[in-house]
N, C-alpha and C positions, 0 to 999 in steps of 0.2 A: 620510552618517551612517549606522552599521550598526545594526540592530535586534537586540536580544538574543532569542534563542530561548528560549521558555518553558521547554523541557526542559533547556537548558544551565542556566538560572537554578535549577530544581528540583535539577539535579545539584550545582551549586555550593553551594546551601543545605544539602543533604544532607551533603556532604562537610565542610562547615564544622561542621555539628551533631555529625558523628563525631569530627572533630578536637577540638572542645570537650569531648565526653564523655570522650574518652581522656586529656585534659589536667586535668581535675577531680581533686584529691587526695582529696576526700570520696568520690568514685564508684569506689572500688578493689575492691568485691565482685566475686565470680565471675559473678554475675548480670549486673551492668552491663557487664562485659567481654564477656559473651556477646551481650548486646543490640547493643553496639558492633560486634562481629564480625559480626552479621547485617546491621546497617545498612551496614557496608562492602561486604559481599557483595552487597547490592541495589544500591548505587551502582555497583560494578564491572560488575554485569549491565547496568544502564542504559547506562553508558558503552559497553560492547561492542555493544549493540544499536543505539545512536545511531551509532557509527561505521560500521555497515553502510550505514544509509540515514537520510537527513535527513527526517524527517516534516515536511511543511508543514502539513498538517491532521490532525485527529484520525483514528486508526485506522479507527474506524467499526464497523459490525456485520458479523459473519461471514456470508458469502453462503451461500445454500442448497446443500447437497451435490448436489442434483439438477441444478444448473446449473455446478458447478465441481468440478475434480479438485484435491485438495490444499485450501489454505486461501486464501481472498479476502476482504478486508474492505472494505466500500464505506460512504462517508458522502456523502449528498446535500449539494450546496452551493447549488443553485439548482433550485427546483421549477418545472415548466413551468407557464405560465398562457396565457390568451387574448392577452396582450400580447406576450410573449416567445417562446412556443412552443418553448422550448429547455430540456433538463434538462442540468445541469452538476454533475459530482460527482468524487470521487476514489476510486480502488480501489488497495488495496495487496495484492499477491500474495506470499506467502511462497515461498522457494525451492521449485521443482517445481509451484507451483500455477498453474493454467490455467483458462480459461472452457471451456464446452462451445462447439460450433459454434453461431453465432448470426447472426441479420440485424437491421438496423435499418431500418424503412420509410422514414425521412427521412435515412438516412446516420449516420455517426460521425466525430468528430475525437478522436484520442487525443494528448495532451501528456505526454510521459514527463518525470517531475520527479526521478526518481533510479532508481538501480539498472540491472539488465540484464534483458531479457525478449526475447519472441518474439512476432511476429504473422504470420498467415498468411491470405491470402485464397484461398479454394478454386480449386485449379488452378494456383496460383502457387507459387514456392519460399518456404519459411519465411524471415522476415527477423529479424535481430537488431535490437532497440529499445534506445535507452540514453539516459540524461539529455540533455535538449535536443531529442530527435527530435519531429517532429509528424507523425502519419499521418492519412491520410484513407481512409475506407472508404465507397464509394458506397452509396446506397440499396439495400435488399434484396439485398446482396451476402454470401453465407456467408463467415464468417471466425471465428478464435479469436484469443486473445491471453493471455499470461500471464508468469510469471517464468521465468528460466533455472534449470537444475538446482541450481546453487550460490549465486545471488544473487537477492534479493527484487527486485520492481519496484514503483514507484509511478507511477500514471498518473491525469492529469485526462482525464475524458472529457466531450465535449460532444455531446449528441444534438439536433440541430436538427429542426424540423418535426414536433414531437411530436404534432400534430394528426392525423398519418398513423399513429401508433403509437410505442412506445418500443423494444421489443425483443422477438423471437420465438426463443425457446430451442430447440435442437436436441439431437442425441446428443453424448455426450462425445467429446472428441478421444483417439484410443487413444495408447498409449504409442509404438507404432511411427511415428505421424504426429509426435507431439511429439518424439521423439528423432531424426528424420531431418534 
């Protein structure tokens, strides 16, 4: 059985509303046509955004510029506690967006849920990551990750052993490293 995506539901509802507005004979004023036109434009924008990436979780809050180049949005899904000692969340990087170099004292696991991006462990070649990839970064290992130049990327992150710490941020990844 297939679950209906909330965004698809909202899109269909908006489209139906626009079609109904356009077919009502009583609503033929220029103002109504303008509103219907704006609604159609919004629906078309949503459709093009949706076709780029399939958002499983809410987009979240924009990450701080001091830790990211470009735009990255984070939503926490599981907060660490003394029982689970694991943080889980989702990050969406817009095209060209990337993290600074950083480490995780307890390591990190990334599960790519959509899009195309890059991941690099210091001293190793940059790797392409895409939907369905699972990456492991060992504890205290400098690395960065983010979207490709043209396509955004969504990733779930799992940070285990949070009693050791969550993340230690470092300097920005240069354009020459990102583009290499």
